[in-house]
PyMOL Python script that loads the backbone (N, CA, C, O; Angstrom):
from pymol import cmd

cmd.read_pdbstr("""\
ATOM      1  N   MET A   1     103.294  29.307 111.859  1.00  0.00           N
ATOM      2  CA  MET A   1     102.346  28.305 112.258  1.00  0.00           C
ATOM      3  C   MET A   1     101.630  27.801 111.016  1.00  0.00           C
ATOM      4  O   MET A   1     101.228  28.602 110.172  1.00  0.00           O
ATOM      5  N   THR A   2     101.466  26.523 110.890  1.00  0.00           N
ATOM      6  CA  THR A   2     100.788  25.963 109.732  1.00  0.00           C
ATOM      7  C   THR A   2      99.518  25.267 110.177  1.00  0.00           C
ATOM      8  O   THR A   2      99.336  24.967 111.357  1.00  0.00           O
ATOM      9  N   GLY A   3      98.652  25.019 109.229  1.00  0.00           N
ATOM     10  CA  GLY A   3      97.417  24.318 109.524  1.00  0.00           C
ATOM     11  C   GLY A   3      96.342  25.243 110.065  1.00  0.00           C
ATOM     12  O   GLY A   3      96.558  26.446 110.208  1.00  0.00           O
ATOM     13  N   PRO A   4      95.182  24.673 110.366  1.00  0.00           N
ATOM     14  CA  PRO A   4      94.085  25.498 110.882  1.00  0.00           C
ATOM     15  C   PRO A   4      94.382  26.003 112.291  1.00  0.00           C
ATOM     16  O   PRO A   4      95.011  25.318 113.098  1.00  0.00           O
ATOM     17  N   TRP A   5      93.922  27.198 112.560  1.00  0.00           N
ATOM     18  CA  TRP A   5      94.132  27.792 113.877  1.00  0.00           C
ATOM     19  C   TRP A   5      92.937  27.491 114.760  1.00  0.00           C
ATOM     20  O   TRP A   5      91.803  27.421 114.287  1.00  0.00           O
ATOM     21  N   ILE A   6      93.195  27.318 116.026  1.00  0.00           N
ATOM     22  CA  ILE A   6      92.152  27.136 117.018  1.00  0.00           C
ATOM     23  C   ILE A   6      92.101  28.412 117.839  1.00  0.00           C
ATOM     24  O   ILE A   6      93.137  28.939 118.243  1.00  0.00           O
ATOM     25  N   GLY A   7      90.919  28.899 118.080  1.00  0.00           N
ATOM     26  CA  GLY A   7      90.766  30.141 118.821  1.00  0.00           C
ATOM     27  C   GLY A   7      91.225  30.014 120.262  1.00  0.00           C
ATOM     28  O   GLY A   7      91.279  28.918 120.818  1.00  0.00           O
ATOM     29  N   GLY A   8      91.553  31.151 120.857  1.00  0.00           N
ATOM     30  CA  GLY A   8      91.977  31.192 122.245  1.00  0.00           C
ATOM     31  C   GLY A   8      93.390  31.716 122.366  1.00  0.00           C
ATOM     32  O   GLY A   8      93.908  32.366 121.457  1.00  0.00           O
ATOM     33  N   LEU A   9      94.004  31.428 123.491  1.00  0.00           N
ATOM     34  CA  LEU A   9      95.355  31.889 123.779  1.00  0.00           C
ATOM     35  C   LEU A   9      96.319  30.723 123.695  1.00  0.00           C
ATOM     36  O   LEU A   9      96.105  29.689 124.327  1.00  0.00           O
ATOM     37  N   THR A  10      97.382  30.884 122.917  1.00  0.00           N
ATOM     38  CA  THR A  10      98.402  29.861 122.757  1.00  0.00           C
ATOM     39  C   THR A  10      99.760  30.473 123.062  1.00  0.00           C
ATOM     40  O   THR A  10     100.093  31.545 122.556  1.00  0.00           O
ATOM     41  N   VAL A  11     100.546  29.787 123.894  1.00  0.00           N
ATOM     42  CA  VAL A  11     101.899  30.244 124.204  1.00  0.00           C
ATOM     43  C   VAL A  11     102.855  29.138 123.780  1.00  0.00           C
ATOM     44  O   VAL A  11     102.668  27.972 124.126  1.00  0.00           O
ATOM     45  N   ARG A  12     103.887  29.522 123.021  1.00  0.00           N
ATOM     46  CA  ARG A  12     104.869  28.540 122.534  1.00  0.00           C
ATOM     47  C   ARG A  12     106.224  29.208 122.391  1.00  0.00           C
ATOM     48  O   ARG A  12     106.364  30.408 122.628  1.00  0.00           O
ATOM     49  N   ARG A  13     107.210  28.436 122.005  1.00  0.00           N
ATOM     50  CA  ARG A  13     108.555  28.941 121.740  1.00  0.00           C
ATOM     51  C   ARG A  13     108.929  28.589 120.315  1.00  0.00           C
ATOM     52  O   ARG A  13     108.474  27.581 119.775  1.00  0.00           O
ATOM     53  N   THR A  14     109.766  29.429 119.704  1.00  0.00           N
ATOM     54  CA  THR A  14     110.229  29.108 118.361  1.00  0.00           C
ATOM     55  C   THR A  14     111.239  27.973 118.450  1.00  0.00           C
ATOM     56  O   THR A  14     111.802  27.722 119.515  1.00  0.00           O
ATOM     57  N   ASP A  15     111.467  27.294 117.348  1.00  0.00           N
ATOM     58  CA  ASP A  15     112.381  26.157 117.337  1.00  0.00           C
ATOM     59  C   ASP A  15     113.836  26.579 117.498  1.00  0.00           C
ATOM     60  O   ASP A  15     114.614  25.878 118.145  1.00  0.00           O
ATOM     61  N   HIS A  16     114.210  27.706 116.922  1.00  0.00           N
ATOM     62  CA  HIS A  16     115.623  28.057 116.876  1.00  0.00           C
ATOM     63  C   HIS A  16     116.072  28.932 118.041  1.00  0.00           C
ATOM     64  O   HIS A  16     117.034  28.594 118.730  1.00  0.00           O
ATOM     65  N   GLY A  17     115.399  30.038 118.266  1.00  0.00           N
ATOM     66  CA  GLY A  17     115.855  30.990 119.264  1.00  0.00           C
ATOM     67  C   GLY A  17     115.266  30.819 120.642  1.00  0.00           C
ATOM     68  O   GLY A  17     115.691  31.489 121.582  1.00  0.00           O
ATOM     69  N   GLN A  18     114.284  29.926 120.785  1.00  0.00           N
ATOM     70  CA  GLN A  18     113.604  29.717 122.046  1.00  0.00           C
ATOM     71  C   GLN A  18     112.993  30.997 122.603  1.00  0.00           C
ATOM     72  O   GLN A  18     112.982  31.208 123.815  1.00  0.00           O
ATOM     73  N   THR A  19     112.489  31.841 121.726  1.00  0.00           N
ATOM     74  CA  THR A  19     111.805  33.062 122.128  1.00  0.00           C
ATOM     75  C   THR A  19     110.337  32.746 122.364  1.00  0.00           C
ATOM     76  O   THR A  19     109.683  32.215 121.466  1.00  0.00           O
ATOM     77  N   PRO A  20     109.797  33.052 123.534  1.00  0.00           N
ATOM     78  CA  PRO A  20     108.377  32.791 123.771  1.00  0.00           C
ATOM     79  C   PRO A  20     107.495  33.641 122.857  1.00  0.00           C
ATOM     80  O   PRO A  20     107.786  34.808 122.592  1.00  0.00           O
ATOM     81  N   ILE A  21     106.412  33.028 122.383  1.00  0.00           N
ATOM     82  CA  ILE A  21     105.447  33.699 121.520  1.00  0.00           C
ATOM     83  C   ILE A  21     104.055  33.411 122.069  1.00  0.00           C
ATOM     84  O   ILE A  21     103.721  32.261 122.354  1.00  0.00           O
ATOM     85  N   ALA A  22     103.247  34.453 122.215  1.00  0.00           N
ATOM     86  CA  ALA A  22     101.855  34.289 122.623  1.00  0.00           C
ATOM     87  C   ALA A  22     100.968  34.762 121.488  1.00  0.00           C
ATOM     88  O   ALA A  22     101.153  35.858 120.960  1.00  0.00           O
ATOM     89  N   ASP A  23     100.002  33.932 121.113  1.00  0.00           N
ATOM     90  CA  ASP A  23      99.030  34.270 120.085  1.00  0.00           C
ATOM     91  C   ASP A  23      97.637  34.217 120.690  1.00  0.00           C
ATOM     92  O   ASP A  23      97.297  33.277 121.408  1.00  0.00           O
ATOM     93  N   HIS A  24      96.837  35.228 120.396  1.00  0.00           N
ATOM     94  CA  HIS A  24      95.426  35.221 120.796  1.00  0.00           C
ATOM     95  C   HIS A  24      94.603  35.388 119.539  1.00  0.00           C
ATOM     96  O   HIS A  24      94.797  36.343 118.786  1.00  0.00           O
ATOM     97  N   LEU A  25      93.672  34.451 119.304  1.00  0.00           N
ATOM     98  CA  LEU A  25      92.801  34.501 118.141  1.00  0.00           C
ATOM     99  C   LEU A  25      91.356  34.405 118.597  1.00  0.00           C
ATOM    100  O   LEU A  25      90.980  33.472 119.306  1.00  0.00           O
ATOM    101  N   CYS A  26      90.549  35.374 118.189  1.00  0.00           N
ATOM    102  CA  CYS A  26      89.112  35.352 118.458  1.00  0.00           C
ATOM    103  C   CYS A  26      88.440  34.712 117.247  1.00  0.00           C
ATOM    104  O   CYS A  26      88.529  35.240 116.139  1.00  0.00           O
ATOM    105  N   THR A  27      87.777  33.590 117.447  1.00  0.00           N
ATOM    106  CA  THR A  27      87.135  32.904 116.322  1.00  0.00           C
ATOM    107  C   THR A  27      85.825  33.566 115.920  1.00  0.00           C
ATOM    108  O   THR A  27      85.290  33.268 114.853  1.00  0.00           O
ATOM    109  N   ARG A  28      85.311  34.440 116.739  1.00  0.00           N
ATOM    110  CA  ARG A  28      84.056  35.115 116.395  1.00  0.00           C
ATOM    111  C   ARG A  28      84.283  36.270 115.429  1.00  0.00           C
ATOM    112  O   ARG A  28      83.555  36.408 114.446  1.00  0.00           O
ATOM    113  N   CYS A  29      85.294  37.105 115.702  1.00  0.00           N
ATOM    114  CA  CYS A  29      85.512  38.280 114.844  1.00  0.00           C
ATOM    115  C   CYS A  29      86.792  38.177 114.015  1.00  0.00           C
ATOM    116  O   CYS A  29      86.995  38.986 113.109  1.00  0.00           O
ATOM    117  N   GLY A  30      87.661  37.204 114.302  1.00  0.00           N
ATOM    118  CA  GLY A  30      88.883  37.019 113.536  1.00  0.00           C
ATOM    119  C   GLY A  30      90.053  37.863 114.006  1.00  0.00           C
ATOM    120  O   GLY A  30      91.098  37.876 113.355  1.00  0.00           O
ATOM    121  N   HIS A  31      89.906  38.563 115.112  1.00  0.00           N
ATOM    122  CA  HIS A  31      90.992  39.400 115.643  1.00  0.00           C
ATOM    123  C   HIS A  31      92.158  38.520 116.099  1.00  0.00           C
ATOM    124  O   HIS A  31      91.962  37.518 116.787  1.00  0.00           O
ATOM    125  N   HIS A  32      93.374  38.910 115.706  1.00  0.00           N
ATOM    126  CA  HIS A  32      94.575  38.166 116.079  1.00  0.00           C
ATOM    127  C   HIS A  32      95.602  39.114 116.671  1.00  0.00           C
ATOM    128  O   HIS A  32      95.840  40.200 116.141  1.00  0.00           O
ATOM    129  N   THR A  33      96.208  38.695 117.774  1.00  0.00           N
ATOM    130  CA  THR A  33      97.284  39.450 118.410  1.00  0.00           C
ATOM    131  C   THR A  33      98.445  38.508 118.657  1.00  0.00           C
ATOM    132  O   THR A  33      98.245  37.387 119.125  1.00  0.00           O
ATOM    133  N   ARG A  34      99.669  38.955 118.345  1.00  0.00           N
ATOM    134  CA  ARG A  34     100.871  38.161 118.613  1.00  0.00           C
ATOM    135  C   ARG A  34     101.840  39.013 119.416  1.00  0.00           C
ATOM    136  O   ARG A  34     102.083  40.176 119.091  1.00  0.00           O
ATOM    137  N   VAL A  35     102.392  38.417 120.472  1.00  0.00           N
ATOM    138  CA  VAL A  35     103.370  39.081 121.325  1.00  0.00           C
ATOM    139  C   VAL A  35     104.586  38.163 121.424  1.00  0.00           C
ATOM    140  O   VAL A  35     104.437  36.957 121.622  1.00  0.00           O
ATOM    141  N   THR A  36     105.791  38.727 121.288  1.00  0.00           N
ATOM    142  CA  THR A  36     107.020  37.939 121.391  1.00  0.00           C
ATOM    143  C   THR A  36     107.926  38.509 122.466  1.00  0.00           C
ATOM    144  O   THR A  36     107.873  39.699 122.774  1.00  0.00           O
ATOM    145  N   GLY A  37     108.751  37.654 123.027  1.00  0.00           N
ATOM    146  CA  GLY A  37     109.698  38.060 124.063  1.00  0.00           C
ATOM    147  C   GLY A  37     109.203  37.660 125.439  1.00  0.00           C
ATOM    148  O   GLY A  37     108.013  37.768 125.734  1.00  0.00           O
ATOM    149  N   ARG A  38     110.104  37.204 126.267  1.00  0.00           N
ATOM    150  CA  ARG A  38     109.736  36.669 127.576  1.00  0.00           C
ATOM    151  C   ARG A  38     108.944  37.665 128.425  1.00  0.00           C
ATOM    152  O   ARG A  38     107.873  37.323 128.926  1.00  0.00           O
ATOM    153  N   GLN A  39     109.439  38.868 128.592  1.00  0.00           N
ATOM    154  CA  GLN A  39     108.770  39.835 129.454  1.00  0.00           C
ATOM    155  C   GLN A  39     107.445  40.308 128.863  1.00  0.00           C
ATOM    156  O   GLN A  39     106.462  40.466 129.587  1.00  0.00           O
ATOM    157  N   ARG A  40     107.416  40.532 127.555  1.00  0.00           N
ATOM    158  CA  ARG A  40     106.171  40.981 126.907  1.00  0.00           C
ATOM    159  C   ARG A  40     105.094  39.901 126.981  1.00  0.00           C
ATOM    160  O   ARG A  40     103.922  40.214 127.192  1.00  0.00           O
ATOM    161  N   VAL A  41     105.475  38.631 126.809  1.00  0.00           N
ATOM    162  CA  VAL A  41     104.507  37.538 126.909  1.00  0.00           C
ATOM    163  C   VAL A  41     103.989  37.426 128.342  1.00  0.00           C
ATOM    164  O   VAL A  41     102.790  37.244 128.552  1.00  0.00           O
ATOM    165  N   THR A  42     104.873  37.533 129.321  1.00  0.00           N
ATOM    166  CA  THR A  42     104.463  37.473 130.728  1.00  0.00           C
ATOM    167  C   THR A  42     103.466  38.585 131.052  1.00  0.00           C
ATOM    168  O   THR A  42     102.432  38.336 131.671  1.00  0.00           O
ATOM    169  N   ASP A  43     103.777  39.798 130.636  1.00  0.00           N
ATOM    170  CA  ASP A  43     102.886  40.928 130.889  1.00  0.00           C
ATOM    171  C   ASP A  43     101.552  40.761 130.156  1.00  0.00           C
ATOM    172  O   ASP A  43     100.497  41.094 130.695  1.00  0.00           O
ATOM    173  N   TYR A  44     101.604  40.251 128.943  1.00  0.00           N
ATOM    174  CA  TYR A  44     100.397  40.057 128.144  1.00  0.00           C
ATOM    175  C   TYR A  44      99.463  39.040 128.798  1.00  0.00           C
ATOM    176  O   TYR A  44      98.253  39.261 128.864  1.00  0.00           O
ATOM    177  N   ILE A  45     100.011  37.941 129.276  1.00  0.00           N
ATOM    178  CA  ILE A  45      99.184  36.919 129.918  1.00  0.00           C
ATOM    179  C   ILE A  45      98.598  37.436 131.227  1.00  0.00           C
ATOM    180  O   ILE A  45      97.443  37.151 131.545  1.00  0.00           O
ATOM    181  N   ARG A  46      99.376  38.184 131.979  1.00  0.00           N
ATOM    182  CA  ARG A  46      98.874  38.767 133.234  1.00  0.00           C
ATOM    183  C   ARG A  46      97.742  39.758 132.987  1.00  0.00           C
ATOM    184  O   ARG A  46      96.895  39.956 133.858  1.00  0.00           O
ATOM    185  N   SER A  47      97.717  40.383 131.810  1.00  0.00           N
ATOM    186  CA  SER A  47      96.685  41.379 131.514  1.00  0.00           C
ATOM    187  C   SER A  47      95.331  40.744 131.165  1.00  0.00           C
ATOM    188  O   SER A  47      94.350  41.462 130.971  1.00  0.00           O
ATOM    189  N   ASN A  48      95.268  39.417 131.084  1.00  0.00           N
ATOM    190  CA  ASN A  48      94.046  38.672 130.777  1.00  0.00           C
ATOM    191  C   ASN A  48      93.465  39.091 129.423  1.00  0.00           C
ATOM    192  O   ASN A  48      92.395  39.698 129.373  1.00  0.00           O
ATOM    193  N   PRO A  49      94.157  38.775 128.330  1.00  0.00           N
ATOM    194  CA  PRO A  49      93.741  39.234 127.003  1.00  0.00           C
ATOM    195  C   PRO A  49      92.400  38.682 126.543  1.00  0.00           C
ATOM    196  O   PRO A  49      91.708  39.336 125.762  1.00  0.00           O
ATOM    197  N   ILE A  50      92.019  37.510 126.998  1.00  0.00           N
ATOM    198  CA  ILE A  50      90.744  36.935 126.571  1.00  0.00           C
ATOM    199  C   ILE A  50      89.587  37.766 127.121  1.00  0.00           C
ATOM    200  O   ILE A  50      88.666  38.116 126.382  1.00  0.00           O
ATOM    201  N   ALA A  51      89.631  38.080 128.404  1.00  0.00           N
ATOM    202  CA  ALA A  51      88.565  38.889 129.008  1.00  0.00           C
ATOM    203  C   ALA A  51      88.558  40.305 128.435  1.00  0.00           C
ATOM    204  O   ALA A  51      87.492  40.875 128.202  1.00  0.00           O
ATOM    205  N   ASP A  52      89.742  40.875 128.207  1.00  0.00           N
ATOM    206  CA  ASP A  52      89.815  42.223 127.628  1.00  0.00           C
ATOM    207  C   ASP A  52      89.190  42.259 126.238  1.00  0.00           C
ATOM    208  O   ASP A  52      88.437  43.177 125.914  1.00  0.00           O
ATOM    209  N   HIS A  53      89.503  41.263 125.422  1.00  0.00           N
ATOM    210  CA  HIS A  53      88.942  41.251 124.073  1.00  0.00           C
ATOM    211  C   HIS A  53      87.449  40.941 124.106  1.00  0.00           C
ATOM    212  O   HIS A  53      86.684  41.507 123.325  1.00  0.00           O
ATOM    213  N   ARG A  54      87.034  40.063 124.986  1.00  0.00           N
ATOM    214  CA  ARG A  54      85.618  39.719 125.081  1.00  0.00           C
ATOM    215  C   ARG A  54      84.770  40.970 125.364  1.00  0.00           C
ATOM    216  O   ARG A  54      83.654  41.100 124.860  1.00  0.00           O
ATOM    217  N   ALA A  55      85.311  41.880 126.173  1.00  0.00           N
ATOM    218  CA  ALA A  55      84.587  43.112 126.501  1.00  0.00           C
ATOM    219  C   ALA A  55      84.494  44.054 125.293  1.00  0.00           C
ATOM    220  O   ALA A  55      83.573  44.868 125.215  1.00  0.00           O
ATOM    221  N   ALA A  56      85.443  43.948 124.351  1.00  0.00           N
ATOM    222  CA  ALA A  56      85.476  44.865 123.210  1.00  0.00           C
ATOM    223  C   ALA A  56      85.177  44.191 121.871  1.00  0.00           C
ATOM    224  O   ALA A  56      85.229  44.853 120.834  1.00  0.00           O
ATOM    225  N   CYS A  57      84.868  42.903 121.867  1.00  0.00           N
ATOM    226  CA  CYS A  57      84.676  42.152 120.620  1.00  0.00           C
ATOM    227  C   CYS A  57      83.468  42.675 119.845  1.00  0.00           C
ATOM    228  O   CYS A  57      82.355  42.671 120.371  1.00  0.00           O
ATOM    229  N   PRO A  58      83.670  43.130 118.595  1.00  0.00           N
ATOM    230  CA  PRO A  58      82.555  43.645 117.808  1.00  0.00           C
ATOM    231  C   PRO A  58      81.506  42.579 117.486  1.00  0.00           C
ATOM    232  O   PRO A  58      80.324  42.903 117.369  1.00  0.00           O
ATOM    233  N   ALA A  59      81.908  41.324 117.342  1.00  0.00           N
ATOM    234  CA  ALA A  59      80.958  40.258 117.043  1.00  0.00           C
ATOM    235  C   ALA A  59      80.043  40.006 118.237  1.00  0.00           C
ATOM    236  O   ALA A  59      78.859  39.727 118.053  1.00  0.00           O
ATOM    237  N   LEU A  60      80.564  40.099 119.443  1.00  0.00           N
ATOM    238  CA  LEU A  60      79.728  39.892 120.627  1.00  0.00           C
ATOM    239  C   LEU A  60      78.797  41.076 120.851  1.00  0.00           C
ATOM    240  O   LEU A  60      77.684  40.908 121.350  1.00  0.00           O
ATOM    241  N   LYS A  61      79.244  42.260 120.488  1.00  0.00           N
ATOM    242  CA  LYS A  61      78.395  43.448 120.628  1.00  0.00           C
ATOM    243  C   LYS A  61      77.216  43.394 119.669  1.00  0.00           C
ATOM    244  O   LYS A  61      76.131  43.880 119.986  1.00  0.00           O
ATOM    245  N   LYS A  62      77.426  42.798 118.486  1.00  0.00           N
ATOM    246  CA  LYS A  62      76.355  42.658 117.501  1.00  0.00           C
ATOM    247  C   LYS A  62      75.461  41.466 117.813  1.00  0.00           C
ATOM    248  O   LYS A  62      74.354  41.355 117.286  1.00  0.00           O
ATOM    249  N   GLY A  63      75.958  40.562 118.686  1.00  0.00           N
ATOM    250  CA  GLY A  63      75.182  39.384 119.025  1.00  0.00           C
ATOM    251  C   GLY A  63      75.283  38.272 118.009  1.00  0.00           C
ATOM    252  O   GLY A  63      74.431  37.384 117.974  1.00  0.00           O
ATOM    253  N   THR A  64      76.321  38.307 117.173  1.00  0.00           N
ATOM    254  CA  THR A  64      76.493  37.273 116.156  1.00  0.00           C
ATOM    255  C   THR A  64      77.381  36.161 116.689  1.00  0.00           C
ATOM    256  O   THR A  64      78.190  36.379 117.590  1.00  0.00           O
ATOM    257  N   THR A  65      77.231  34.997 116.141  1.00  0.00           N
ATOM    258  CA  THR A  65      78.116  33.879 116.459  1.00  0.00           C
ATOM    259  C   THR A  65      78.637  33.329 115.155  1.00  0.00           C
ATOM    260  O   THR A  65      77.888  33.140 114.197  1.00  0.00           O
ATOM    261  N   ALA A  66      79.908  33.079 115.129  1.00  0.00           N
ATOM    262  CA  ALA A  66      80.512  32.562 113.893  1.00  0.00           C
ATOM    263  C   ALA A  66      81.028  31.174 114.098  1.00  0.00           C
ATOM    264  O   ALA A  66      81.570  30.573 113.171  1.00  0.00           O
TER     265      ALA A  66
END
""", "prot")
cmd.dss("prot")
cmd.show_as("cartoon", "prot")
cmd.util.cbc("prot")
cmd.orient("prot")
């Protein structure tokens, strides 16, 4: 991926292999998670990664905003 990243959950496919890729980026603490593969991406999205990270985000626990 090139250019600036936008926080949140992004799901895309690669150009060549058409493998699904899910990226989650927290703009507050900088935490990044990447999951590849159809089944792993499906399971990851069902697990609600944004809410899970929000509950454990160190920046939110400190009360900081970036």
